[in-house]
C-alpha positions in Angstrom: -6.2 -8.7 9.6 -6.3 -5.7 11.8 -5.5 -2.5 10.2 -4.1 1.0 10.9 -6.2 4.7 11.2 -6.1 7.3 9.2 -3.4 9.5 8.5 -3.5 13.0 7.7 -2.1 16.6 8.0 1.9 16.8 7.4 1.7 12.8 6.4 -1.0 13.6 3.1 2.0 16.5 1.9 4.7 13.6 2.4 2.7 11.2 0.8 1.8 13.4 -2.5 5.8 14.4 -2.7 6.2 10.4 -2.6 4.0 10.0 -5.2 5.4 12.7 -7.7 8.4 10.0 -7.9 6.4 6.9 -8.5 5.8 4.6 -11.5 2.1 4.9 -12.1 0.5 1.2 -12.5 -2.6 3.2 -14.0 -2.9 5.8 -16.1 -6.1 8.2 -15.7 -7.8 7.0 -18.9 -8.8 3.9 -16.9 -7.8 1.4 -19.4 -5.5 -1.0 -17.8 -7.0 -4.3 -15.9 -5.5 -5.7 -13.3 -5.4 -8.9 -11.9 -7.0 -9.6 -8.7 -10.5 -7.6 -7.7 -10.4 -5.5 -4.5 -13.9 -4.3 -3.1 -13.3 -1.1 -0.7 -16.3 -1.6 1.5 -17.3 1.9 3.6 -18.6 1.2 7.0 -20.4 3.8 9.0 -20.3 3.4 12.9 -20.1 5.2 16.1 -16.6 4.3 17.8 -16.5 1.2 16.7 -20.0 0.4 17.0 -22.3 -0.2 14.1 -24.6 2.6 12.9 -28.1 2.1 13.7 -29.9 5.2 11.6 -32.6 6.9 14.3 -31.1 5.7 16.8 -29.3 7.8 20.0 -25.7 8.3 20.4 -23.4 10.8 22.6 -21.1 12.7 21.0 -17.5 13.5 22.4 -19.4 16.5 24.0 -22.4 14.1 25.6 -24.6 15.2 23.5 -27.5 13.2 22.2 -28.6 12.9 18.6 -29.8 10.8 15.8 -28.6 10.4 12.5 -30.8 9.7 9.1 -28.6 10.9 6.3 -24.5 10.5 6.0 -23.1 10.7 2.7 -19.7 11.6 1.2 -17.9 11.7 -2.2 -14.7 9.0 -2.5 -12.3 10.3 -5.5 -8.6 10.2 -7.0 -8.1 6.5 -5.1 -4.4 5.8 -5.5 -2.8 2.5 -4.2 1.0 2.7 -3.3 3.3 -1.1 -3.5 6.0 -1.7 -1.8 7.9 -1.4 -4.9 7.9 2.2 -5.6 4.2 1.9 -8.0 1.3 3.1 -7.7 -2.3 1.8 -9.2 -3.4 5.7 -9.9 -7.6 5.2 -10.7 -9.0 7.3 -13.5 -9.4 11.0 -12.1 -12.7 11.3 -14.1 -14.1 8.4 -11.1 -16.0 9.6 -8.6 -18.5 7.6 -5.7 -20.9 8.5 -3.6 -20.9 6.8 -0.3 -24.5 7.1 0.8 -24.2 4.6 3.7 -28.3 4.2 3.8 -27.8 2.4 0.6 -25.5 -0.6 0.8 -25.4 -1.0 -2.9 -23.3 2.2 -2.9 -20.4 2.0 -0.3 -18.6 -0.8 -2.5 -16.0 0.5 -4.6 -14.2 -2.6 -6.5 -11.2 -2.0 -8.4 -8.9 -4.5 -10.5 -5.3 -3.2 -9.9 -2.4 -5.3 -10.4 -0.9 -7.8 -8.3 1.4 -6.4 -5.6 1.9 -6.0 -2.1 0.4 -3.0 -1.4 1.2 -0.6 1.7 -1.2 2.2 1.5 -4.4 3.2 0.3 -5.2 7.2 0.1 -7.9 9.1 -1.5 -9.8 12.2 -1.7 -13.0 13.2 0.7 -14.8 15.5 -2.0 -14.8 16.7 -5.6 -12.1 18.6 -7.5 -12.7 22.4 -8.5 -12.4 21.5 -12.2 -15.9 19.6 -11.7 -17.3 22.2 -9.3 -17.7 24.1 -12.7 -18.6 22.2 -15.1 -22.5 22.9 -14.4 -25.1 19.7 -14.4 -23.8 16.2 -14.7 -24.1 12.6 -14.7 -23.5 9.8 -12.9 -22.8 10.2 -9.2 -22.5 13.7 -9.4 -26.1 14.4 -10.7 -28.1 17.1 -8.8 -30.5 14.4 -8.3 -28.5 12.7 -5.7 -28.6 15.7 -3.3 -25.2 16.8 -3.2 -24.7 20.3 -5.2 -25.8 23.4 -4.4 -25.3 25.9 -7.6 -22.5 26.4 -10.1 -21.2 29.3 -7.7 -20.8 27.4 -4.6 -20.4 23.7 -6.1 -21.0 20.5 -4.4 -21.6 18.9 -1.0 -18.9 17.0 -0.3 -19.9 15.6 2.7 -23.5 15.6 4.2 -24.6 14.9 8.0 -28.3 15.2 8.7 -30.6 13.8 12.0 -31.9 15.5 15.2 -30.9 16.1 18.8 -32.9 17.6 21.6 -30.1 20.0 22.2 -30.8 21.7 18.5 -32.2 25.1 18.4 -33.0 24.9 14.5 -36.8 23.7 14.1 -38.0 20.0 14.3 -34.7 19.8 16.4 -33.1 19.0 13.9 -28.9 18.8 12.9 -27.9 19.3 9.2 -24.2 19.5 8.5 -23.7 20.4 4.6 -20.3 20.5 3.9 -18.8 22.4 0.8 -16.6 24.7 -1.0 -14.0 24.9 -3.4 -12.5 27.8 -4.1 -10.0 29.6 -1.6 -9.3 30.0 1.0 -12.1 28.0 2.2 -11.6 24.3 -0.5 -12.4 22.0 2.1 -11.4 18.9 0.0 -9.2 16.7 2.1 -7.2 13.3 1.4 -6.6 11.2 3.2 -3.8 8.4 4.1 -4.3 4.7 5.5 -1.4 2.5 6.3 -2.9 -1.2 5.1 -0.9 -3.3 8.0 1.5 -3.0 10.9 3.7 -5.3 9.1 3.9 -2.2 5.7 2.7 -4.4 3.0 -0.5 -6.4 1.8 0.0 -8.7 -0.7 -2.8 -10.1 -2.9 -2.8 -13.3 -5.0 -4.3 -13.2 -8.3 -7.2 -13.6 -9.4 -8.4 -13.6 -5.8 -11.1 -11.2 -4.6 -10.6 -9.4 -1.4 -12.5 -7.1 0.5 -11.0 -4.4 2.8 -13.3 -2.6 5.3 -12.5 1.0 6.3 -14.7 2.4 8.6 -16.4 5.7 8.8 -16.9 7.5 12.5 -19.7 9.6 12.8 -18.8 11.0 16.0 -15.2 12.6 14.7 -17.3 15.2 12.9 -17.7 16.4 16.5 -14.0 16.6 18.1 -10.5 17.1 16.7 -8.9 18.9 16.1 -12.1 21.2 16.3 -14.9 21.1 18.9 -18.7 21.0 17.1 -21.2 21.6 19.3 -24.6 20.8 18.8 -26.2 23.1 21.2 -24.3 26.1 19.5 -24.0 25.3 15.9 -26.7 22.6 15.4 -26.7 23.8 11.1 -24.2 24.3 8.9 -25.0 24.6 4.9 -22.5 27.5 3.4 -18.5 27.4 2.4 -16.3 28.9 5.3 -14.1 28.7 8.4 -17.1 26.6 10.0 -17.1 24.2 6.9 -13.4 24.4 6.6 -13.0 22.9 10.4 -15.4 20.5 10.2 -13.8 19.3 7.0 -10.6 18.7 9.1 -13.0 16.9 11.9 -14.0 13.9 9.5 -11.1 13.5 7.1 -9.6 11.7 10.2 -13.4 9.6 10.6 -11.6 6.6 8.6 -9.7 3.8 10.1 -8.8 0.9 7.5 -10.2 -2.4 10.2 -10.1 -5.8 8.2 -9.4 -7.3 5.1 -10.5 -10.5 4.0 -9.5 -12.9 1.0 -11.2 -15.0 -0.3 -9.8 -17.3 -3.5 
């Protein structure tokens, strides 16, 4: 089944207003179990081609680069159903997607059997967790995604190299974080699930939703990021905001596989 691209911007506000009026199927305590399993798998790509680590890619400006690290946090997951209800995943759940580690790239949910029309989630970690100090699990500082209590978590990380980089060893490093206004880079993504407006699931089934994450989106639309000019960015600020706006558009819901 072919699915649709990411929607952000004004669509996010509309989705949030709609969710405020919708019935929650799943409380923040995370106690309710569903009737089927939905695996959400994040696949790294470069303009539709599978990402090969350390292989040469070309961004929208024609700049060559390779990738060695590609990580991002997913949180605040919602599934909106056609009957107006919302399956809301426990807000204490945070998932670190490390595209070099296949075991981390799939999030498994057990929502109630419904026809679902939309998946939404946040890229990053909310402000409360950013000021809670050292934590465990996906938020453990040992994962290399935490700066300090002042700067907080790195929401998304892209590392590699490019011959156009003026940094030592021609490295490129984009560590994007910031939870304080006006430099809060937490972004919400809204994905329609099909051209017909709904995806129906059978009770007791297992389903895998593939969501591609396009690395090239980091460098283009709405802001142009040139490696030759900015090969490294590792602090909150205006540039981090622009890069976050770019990568918030990198997601596309591509296929749904149903297994009995």
